[in-house]
N, C-alpha and C positions, 0 to 999 in steps of 0.2 A: 235291450235284448239279452236273453240269457245265453251262456255258452252253448247249451244244447240247441237253442233256437238258431244260433249262428251256424252251428254245424249243419242244421237242417237247411238253412239258406244256401250254404255252400254245396250241399248234396246235388241239387238240381243243376247248379252251374257246372259242377264237375261232370255230371252225367252228360250234359249237353256239349261239353268241350272235348270229351275223350272218345275217340273213335274205337278204341279197343278196351278190353276189360281193365278195370282199375288195378293199378299195381299196389302191392303192399309197401308200406313205408314205416319208418320209425315215428313214434309220437313226437310232435313238436307243437309249440304254442300257436294259437291262431294269430294272423297278422294284425297289427294295430289298425291298419287302414280299414279293415272290414267294418269296424264299429261306426266310423264316420260315414261309410257308404250308405247305411240305412237312413241316416238323416238326409242324404242327397236324394234318396228315393222319395221320402216324404215331401221334400221341397218340390220335386218333379210333379208329384201327384197333386199338390196344392195349386201349382201354377199352370199346369197343362192338361189336366184331366177334368172334364166337367162332371157334375153329379149324374149325368145320364150315361157317362162312359165314353165320351168323345175326346180323343186326344187332339189338341188344338196346335196347329203349326203357326206360332206367333210371328215367325219371320216370313210368312208366305200368305199374307192376307187372311189369316185365321181360318184357313181351310183345314179339312181333315183328309187323311189318306190312309191307304192300307199299310204303308210303312210305319206310320205313327201308331196305328192300332197294334201292329205287331210288336213294336218296341215296348209299348205300354204293357201289353199282355206278358211279354217276356220278363219285364221288370217286376210286375206283380207276382208272377210265379216264383221268381228268384227270392223275393222277400216274403213269401208265404202269405200273401194278401189275397185270399181267395175272393173276398167280397168285391174288391176292385176288379179282379180278373173277370168275375162273372158279369159285372157291368160292362167292361170293355168288350167282352165277347158277344154279349147280347146286342150292343150297339153295332158292332161289326157285322154280325149275322143279319140283323134287320135292315141295315142301311147300305151295306156294301156287297153282301153275298146275294145279289139280285139278278145275276146274269141268267139268261134263259137256257143256255146250252151247256153249262158247266158249273162247277162249284168254285171257280176262281172269283176273286174279289174285284169289283169295280174300284178303280184306283183313287178317284178323287171325288170328294163331297164338298160342296160350296155352301156356306151359311148365308141365309137371307134374314131380313127382319122378322119373317114369319116362320122360320124353321131352317130348311136347307134342302139340297137335292144333289144327286149325282149328275155331274155335267160331262163326264167321260166314262163310259162303261168298259173301256179297255182295261185290262189288268196290268199291274206292275209286279213282276215276278219276285222282287225282293220283299214286297209286302206279303204276297201269298206264302213265301217261304218262311218269313218271320212268324206269321200267324200259325202256320202249320207246326213250326218248331215249338212255339209257346204252348200250343194245345198238347203236343207230344210230351213236353216237360210237365205240364199241369197234370196230365194223367199219371205220370210217374210219381208225382208228389202227392196227389190227392186221391188216386185210384178211382177215377171217374170214367167209366166206359164211353160215355157220350163224347168226352174230349178226345179219346183215342179214335173214335169213329169219325169225328169231324176232321181231325188231322189226317186220317187215312184218305178221306174223300178229297181233301185238297191235294194231297200228294199224288193220288191216282190221276187227277186231271192235270197236275203239273207234268207228270210223266207222259201223259197222253198228248198234251198240246204244247209244252214248253221245252221238252228235251228233244233237240233237233239232231238228226244224224245226217251229216253231209260229207261228201268227199272233199276233204280239206288238204291243202298243200303242207301238211305237217308230218313229222317223222313217225316211224314205227307202225302206223296202220293207215290203210287207205280211207277208212271212215272213222271219224271221231265224233264224240257227242259235244254239243254246245247247249248252254242254258239261255234260251231266248229271253230278252227283257220283258216281253209281253206276247200275247197270242197273235196280235195283229200289228203289222207295220214294220217288222224288223228283218224280213226275208224278202229280197228283191233280186232282179237280174244282176244287180251290181255285186251282191254278196249278202253276208249276214252281219248285221250290226249288233254288237254285244256291249254290255256294261259289266266289267269284271268285279265291280263292287257289289253286284247282285249275287255273287258266289260267296255266301256266308259259310265259310269252310267248316266251322264246328257244327253247324246245323246239318250240312250235307253228310258229315261224318257220323252224326247221330242217326240220321236216316239210314245210312248204309249199315251201321251196326245193328239196327233194329229190323232190317229186312231179312226175312227168313227164307227167301227164294235162293236157289243156287246162284253162285256168283255171276255166271254168264247171263242170268235173266234179270238181274237187278241193275238199274242204270246208275245208281248213286255213287258207287265206288269208282266206276269208269268216268263218271262226270267229274269227280274230284281229280282223278289222274289227268284227264284231258284238260280240265280247267287250269291246273298247275302248269301244264305244258304251254298253254296259251299265255299265261301270265309271264312265264320265263321268256317268251318270245316278244312280249309286248313292252319293250323298253326303248324309249324314244329320246332323241336329243342328246346333248352332251352329258346330261346327268343320268341317262338311262332310266327314266321314270315312266310308269304306266300312264296312259291317257284315261280321261273320264269315259270316253266311248271309243271303241275300236271297230274296224271293219275287217271281216274275213272275206277275201276275194280270191282270185286265181294267182295272186302274187306269192312270193316265197315266205311271207310272214304277215301277221296282222299289221295294220297301219291305223293311225288316228282316223276316226270316221268323218267323212265329209258331212257338212251340215251341223256339226257340233264344234265348239271351240276346242282347238288342240291344246289341252291343258291338263295338268295334274292338279286337281282341286277338290271341290265340294263333294263329288261322288267318290273319286279315286282315293281320297285320304282314308276311307274305310278299308281299302284292300289290305294294307299292311297290318292293321289291327286284327282283322279277321284271320289273316294268315299266321300272325304271331300267336294268336289264341289257339290255333290248330297245330302249327308246326313252328315253334319259336326259332329254330335254327335253319329254316329254309333259306337257300341262297338268294331267292328273289327279294328278300328283305334288305339285303346289304345296300343296294343303291339308294333306297328311300331313307333308311336310317342314316346313311352317309350324307345325303342332302340335308336332312334335318339337323345334322351335326355341324354343318359349315358355319363359319363365323358370320357370313352374310345373313343366313336365315336366323341365326340366334340373335343377331342385332335387330333384324327387321322381319320377324315371323309374319307370314302372310297366309291367307286361306288358299290361294291358288297361284300357280305359276304357269306361264305359257311355255309350250314345248317347241324347241327348235327341231324340225324334222330331219335336219342334216345329220349324217352319221358323225360320231366323234372323230376328230383327227387322230392320226397315229400317236399313241402315247398319252392321249387325253384320259382323264379320270372323271369320276362323278363330281369332283371339286372344280370342274371347269366353269368358266364364266356363265352366270345364269341367264336365262331368257328374261324378258320383261316381266316383273312380278306384278301381281294384283296389288291395287292400292289399299285394299282393306286389310288391316292388321288381323292376325290370327285370333280367333275366338278362344275363350278359356277352355271350351270343350276340345278344340283342336290341340291346344297346348297339353291338355291332359292325355289326349290320344298319343301325341308324339312322345311324351315321357313314358307312358305305359308300354308303347311298342318297343322303345329302347330298353326298358327294363326286362321285358319278356325276351327280347333278343339276347340280352346278356345273362339271362337266368337270375336276375336280381329282384324277383318278385317278393322275396322275404324281407327286403330292406324296408324301413319305415318310408311310406310313400308321401311325398310332398307335392301333390297335384294342386293346381291353382284353385282358389276359392271361386265358386259360382257367384254371380251377382244378379240382382233383380232384373237388370236389363238383358241378361242372357236370353237368347231365343231358344225355341224348342230344339233345334238341331244341335246347338252347342251343348245343351243339357243332355241330349241323348248320347253324344260322343263322350261326355264326361262319365255318365253311368256305364256305358259299354266298356270304357277303359277300365273302370274299377272292377266290373264283373270279370273281365278277362284276366286281370291280375289275381283276383280272388280264386278263379278257377285253377290257374296254374299253381298258386300257392297251396290250394287245398289238395292237390295231388300228393302232398307229403303226408296226408292223414291216411290211416288205415281204413279199409272198407268198413270195418266194425264201427269205427268212430263216425264215419260218414252216415251210416244208417242208424246212429243213435239219436233218433228224432224224438221230440217230446210227445 
């Protein structure tokens, strides 16, 4: 990849990560890690994307889902791979955008010996959001009005059906916005069930920046503000970690959602990466980075840890004794995410990056976490380039 091509790659990442106009900066060399990241993308494409444009979740019975299609489309856009992007979007459009009453995506597609089918037409909001973001970035890179229109259609129905306004027991306003995980099944008499890893902060910031409506008429910036408030209140157990799933009810604060394991794990690990990508110094990062820095986790890194619901005793810190850990050691992708989040938090994205090597046995999710970590580092590093350099595309 040429230097100008690499600058082009970083352009979309930066635009997707920066909620405000890009700041001018002095010219500095490109980070060494960016060159190796292109090879990681080629490996991802070879192992997880079929010739028809289906992203295969190798750790989940080889199904496909809207999340995977969104990640694949985002990666293809970032690496200026329009041919692969077109394949991914065609498959997504034909196989998942099949709901009768909206443009949201059916979330799960199951392969069979004779093809495959959607076995659950409910949507998954993170998949819708990632696909809309990828289409938005693709339009900015390749200037394709059809991509812009498709992104807009998804965002319109997300706003219509997934942005819930409820009286919540939270400070500052009597009514706050919440991002539902899906159109059906998450609002009940008990309260609202949320997954904070579905808040892809840099994507929401990009949507807010692109929205031309008056501030009071656009939900995206308020959704960011209210989501960050929820995240700050969603800190559980002696380590003050977020849970994979939370419930908003009539209590004074969110709590781990009944019916889901009370754990910080496979879903929630994305929360700190997305947040560090958007606001590297946000205080909600401190407990998670602190947990990942403890000797216990460094000696025995795991994918998931159970949460103790009890409040920390007086004087306790996030270094208190852990709850029972998951028996599965952390994947290379999670190790990459932990390292990247720590670097973003410390502002050390310019250092040579030594993230773990991927292996043939790594599954889809581990590979996604690895690539997302590298894109987040590249985005924050590229903010040091001037706008003129960023727009110097071949």
